[in-house]
C-alpha positions in Angstrom: 2.4 -20.4 -9.4 5.6 -19.0 -7.8 3.5 -18.0 -4.8 2.4 -21.6 -4.3 6.0 -22.9 -4.6 7.3 -20.4 -2.1 4.5 -21.1 0.3 5.5 -24.8 0.1 9.2 -23.9 0.7 8.2 -21.7 3.6 6.7 -24.8 5.4 9.9 -26.8 4.7 12.4 -24.0 5.6 10.6 -21.7 8.1 13.8 -19.8 9.0 15.0 -19.0 5.5 14.8 -15.3 5.0 15.2 -15.5 1.2 12.0 -17.5 0.8 10.0 -14.9 2.8 11.7 -12.1 0.9 11.0 -13.6 -2.5 7.4 -14.5 -1.5 6.8 -11.0 -0.3 8.0 -9.6 -3.6 5.8 -12.1 -5.5 2.8 -11.0 -3.5 3.6 -7.4 -4.3 3.7 -8.2 -8.0 0.2 -9.7 -7.9 -1.2 -6.9 -5.8 -1.7 -8.7 -2.5 -0.1 -6.0 -0.4 -1.0 -7.3 3.0 0.7 -10.7 2.3 3.6 -8.8 0.7 4.1 -6.8 3.9 3.7 -9.8 6.2 6.3 -11.9 4.4 8.8 -9.0 3.9 8.5 -8.2 7.6 9.3 -11.8 8.4 12.3 -11.8 6.1 13.6 -8.7 7.8 13.1 -10.2 11.2 15.2 -13.2 10.1 17.9 -11.4 8.1 17.5 -7.7 7.0 18.7 -7.0 3.4 18.5 -3.9 1.3 16.2 -5.7 -1.1 13.7 -6.5 1.6 13.9 -3.0 3.0 13.3 -1.4 -0.4 10.4 -3.8 -1.3 8.8 -3.3 2.1 8.9 0.5 1.6 7.2 0.1 -1.8 4.5 -2.2 -0.2 4.0 0.2 2.7 3.5 3.1 0.3 1.0 1.1 -1.7 -0.8 0.4 1.6 -0.9 4.1 2.4 1.5 3.8 5.3 3.7 6.6 4.3 5.6 7.0 7.6 6.5 3.3 7.5 7.5 3.6 3.9 9.8 6.4 4.8 11.3 4.4 7.7 12.1 1.5 5.4 13.6 3.6 2.7 15.9 5.1 5.4 16.9 1.6 6.5 17.5 0.7 2.9 19.8 3.8 2.5 21.6 3.1 5.7 22.3 -0.5 4.5 22.8 0.0 0.8 26.3 -1.3 0.5 26.6 -3.2 -2.8 23.4 -1.7 -4.2 23.5 -0.1 -7.7 23.9 3.7 -7.6 20.8 4.3 -9.7 18.7 2.4 -7.1 20.2 4.4 -4.3 19.5 7.6 -6.2 15.9 6.5 -6.8 15.4 5.7 -3.1 16.8 9.1 -2.1 14.4 10.9 -4.4 11.5 8.8 -3.2 12.4 9.6 0.4 12.4 13.3 -0.4 9.0 13.0 -2.0 7.6 11.0 1.0 9.0 13.6 3.5 7.3 16.4 1.5 4.0 14.6 1.6 4.3 13.8 5.3 5.1 17.5 6.2 1.9 18.6 4.5 -0.2 16.2 6.7 
């Protein structure tokens, strides 16, 4: 239901990054990773936020795009002002894990 509402808002407010960000997160929750990625990338193109970077990293990892996931976690960490310390620590740990996996490949 939230996805339908956000898709309607997207038509009315095509340049509102928050709508795309929230829609991307909603698609991630229901498992539609391609739509999640598409909307989060649009949100970032309009106005990058730590929330969008982090959620896009999660979606990229779910899609098996580990290099992209790593890139977006790095962007999250570079732009994490105002984020909770526990989220930053979790992102740092995830980045280390991704880098280990990528080195093996």
